[in-house]
C-alpha positions in Angstrom: 0.0 0.0 0.0 2.8 2.4 0.9 4.4 2.1 -2.5 1.2 2.3 -4.5 0.0 5.4 -2.6 3.4 7.0 -2.4 3.3 7.4 1.3 6.2 8.4 3.4 7.2 6.2 6.4 5.9 8.6 9.0 2.6 8.9 7.1 2.2 5.2 6.9 2.8 4.7 10.6 0.2 7.4 11.4 -2.6 5.7 9.6 -5.7 4.5 11.4 -8.5 2.2 10.3 -10.8 5.2 10.3 -8.6 6.7 7.4 -9.6 3.8 5.1 -13.0 3.9 3.2 -13.2 0.6 1.4 -16.7 1.4 -0.1 -15.3 4.5 -1.8 -11.9 3.0 -2.4 -10.1 5.9 -0.7 -7.4 6.4 1.9 -7.2 9.7 3.7 -3.9 10.6 5.4 -4.5 12.9 8.3 -1.6 12.3 10.6 2.1 11.3 10.6 3.9 9.6 13.5 7.0 11.7 14.5 9.5 11.9 17.3 8.7 14.6 19.7 11.2 16.7 21.7 10.6 14.7 24.8 12.0 11.6 23.1 8.6 9.8 22.5 6.4 9.5 19.5 3.4 11.7 18.7 0.8 11.9 15.9 1.0 15.3 14.1 -1.4 16.6 11.5 -0.1 16.3 8.0 -1.4 19.7 6.8 -2.3 23.0 8.2 -5.8 24.4 7.7 -4.3 27.0 5.3 -3.1 24.2 3.0 -6.5 22.5 2.7 
C-alpha cells in the first residue's frame, strides 16, 4: 500500500483504520507519526488548515 499510494514512512505509521474507506476505495492521510522533543512518538497533523 505504501508504494502504491506514495506514502512516506511517517505517514504510513500514522494511519488508522478510520482513514480507510473501502466502499469508496479511498485512503485519507490525516496524521504522521514523528519523534517529539521529549523523546517519544506523537501523531501530528499532515497539513495546516491553510493548505487544505
